[in-house]
BAFISE-29375 format. One record per residue (C-alpha): x, y, z; residue number from 1. Coordinates in nm, 2 decimals, decimal comma. Layout:
px / py / pz / nr
X / Y / Z / NUM
...
// end
This chain:
px / py / pz / nr
-2,91 / 0,55 / -6,62 / 1
-2,62 / 0,64 / -6,84 / 2
-2,50 / 0,95 / -7,03 / 3
-2,36 / 0,86 / -7,37 / 4
-2,15 / 1,11 / -7,55 / 5
-2,03 / 1,04 / -7,91 / 6
-1,80 / 1,24 / -8,12 / 7
-1,86 / 1,17 / -8,49 / 8
-1,80 / 1,29 / -8,84 / 9
-2,06 / 1,54 / -8,95 / 10
-2,18 / 1,35 / -9,26 / 11
-2,28 / 1,05 / -9,05 / 12
-2,54 / 1,24 / -8,84 / 13
-2,85 / 1,14 / -9,03 / 14
-2,75 / 0,77 / -9,03 / 15
-2,67 / 0,79 / -8,65 / 16
-3,00 / 0,96 / -8,57 / 17
-3,19 / 0,70 / -8,77 / 18
-3,01 / 0,41 / -8,60 / 19
-3,07 / 0,56 / -8,26 / 20
-3,43 / 0,60 / -8,33 / 21
-3,46 / 0,24 / -8,43 / 22
-3,28 / 0,14 / -8,11 / 23
-3,55 / 0,32 / -7,91 / 24
-3,36 / 0,64 / -7,81 / 25
-3,61 / 0,92 / -7,79 / 26
-3,40 / 1,23 / -7,78 / 27
-3,06 / 1,37 / -7,83 / 28
-2,86 / 1,69 / -7,82 / 29
-2,62 / 1,76 / -8,11 / 30
-2,34 / 2,02 / -8,09 / 31
-2,10 / 2,13 / -8,36 / 32
-1,75 / 2,10 / -8,22 / 33
-1,39 / 2,11 / -8,34 / 34
-1,11 / 1,89 / -8,23 / 35
-0,85 / 1,63 / -8,31 / 36
-0,72 / 1,30 / -8,19 / 37
-0,47 / 1,08 / -8,35 / 38
-0,54 / 1,25 / -8,68 / 39
-0,36 / 1,56 / -8,57 / 40
-0,54 / 1,77 / -8,83 / 41
-0,42 / 1,79 / -9,19 / 42
-0,27 / 2,04 / -9,44 / 43
-0,47 / 2,20 / -9,72 / 44
-0,38 / 2,41 / -10,02 / 45
-0,56 / 2,74 / -10,07 / 46
-0,46 / 2,98 / -10,36 / 47
-0,12 / 2,82 / -10,38 / 48
-0,05 / 2,86 / -10,01 / 49
-0,03 / 2,55 / -9,78 / 50
-0,18 / 2,58 / -9,43 / 51
-0,24 / 2,34 / -9,14 / 52
-0,59 / 2,27 / -9,02 / 53
-0,53 / 2,18 / -8,66 / 54
-0,89 / 2,13 / -8,55 / 55
-1,13 / 1,93 / -8,76 / 56
-1,51 / 1,98 / -8,76 / 57
-1,70 / 1,71 / -8,57 / 58
-2,04 / 1,67 / -8,41 / 59
-2,10 / 1,58 / -8,04 / 60
-2,41 / 1,38 / -7,97 / 61
-2,53 / 1,35 / -7,61 / 62
-2,80 / 1,11 / -7,50 / 63
-2,94 / 0,99 / -7,17 / 64
-3,05 / 0,63 / -7,17 / 65
-3,17 / 0,37 / -6,93 / 66
-2,92 / 0,11 / -6,82 / 67
-3,08 / -0,16 / -7,04 / 68
-3,06 / 0,06 / -7,35 / 69
-2,69 / 0,14 / -7,33 / 70
-2,56 / -0,15 / -7,54 / 71
-2,82 / -0,10 / -7,81 / 72
-2,74 / 0,28 / -7,83 / 73
-2,37 / 0,22 / -7,85 / 74
-2,40 / -0,05 / -8,11 / 75
-2,63 / 0,17 / -8,32 / 76
-2,38 / 0,46 / -8,31 / 77
-2,09 / 0,24 / -8,41 / 78
-2,29 / 0,07 / -8,69 / 79
-2,40 / 0,41 / -8,83 / 80
-2,08 / 0,62 / -8,78 / 81
-1,81 / 0,37 / -8,87 / 82
-1,64 / 0,43 / -9,20 / 83
-1,33 / 0,23 / -9,12 / 84
-1,11 / 0,54 / -9,16 / 85
-0,91 / 0,74 / -8,91 / 86
-1,12 / 1,00 / -8,74 / 87
-1,45 / 0,81 / -8,71 / 88
-1,48 / 0,93 / -8,35 / 89
-1,52 / 0,81 / -8,00 / 90
-1,80 / 0,71 / -7,76 / 91
-1,79 / 0,79 / -7,39 / 92
-2,04 / 0,63 / -7,14 / 93
-2,08 / 0,78 / -6,79 / 94
-2,30 / 0,72 / -6,50 / 95
-2,60 / 0,95 / -6,47 / 96
-2,71 / 1,02 / -6,12 / 97
-3,03 / 1,20 / -6,17 / 98
-3,26 / 1,33 / -6,44 / 99
-3,55 / 1,58 / -6,38 / 100
-3,80 / 1,68 / -6,65 / 101
-3,86 / 2,05 / -6,58 / 102
-4,22 / 2,07 / -6,71 / 103
-4,36 / 1,78 / -6,50 / 104
-4,09 / 1,73 / -6,24 / 105
-4,07 / 1,36 / -6,32 / 106
-3,74 / 1,21 / -6,21 / 107
-3,50 / 0,95 / -6,34 / 108
-3,63 / 0,69 / -6,58 / 109
-3,97 / 0,86 / -6,60 / 110
-3,80 / 1,18 / -6,71 / 111
-3,62 / 1,01 / -7,00 / 112
// end
């Protein structure tokens, strides 16, 4: 099992959710986050004053998938979230040792 974490632009969420659904992913957690990478933020003009926006709004998507679904999930996220511009985001894939569904106490693949 794998834990897939993706940082994406907020306006791509609906496309990513739909693409993951088509790839067979059944659930996800989405968190509003702020951060920056190579973008290093940007400057904005407000009422004639210029100020720096250091942290940009992003969304963090977390999904648990079976080993055989990882490539499909990653490809779905890339396909749906890619705009070709700086700041499209990143995907992190980690090993997931154990999953337990609280209600039924199913474990691992059965709990997904």
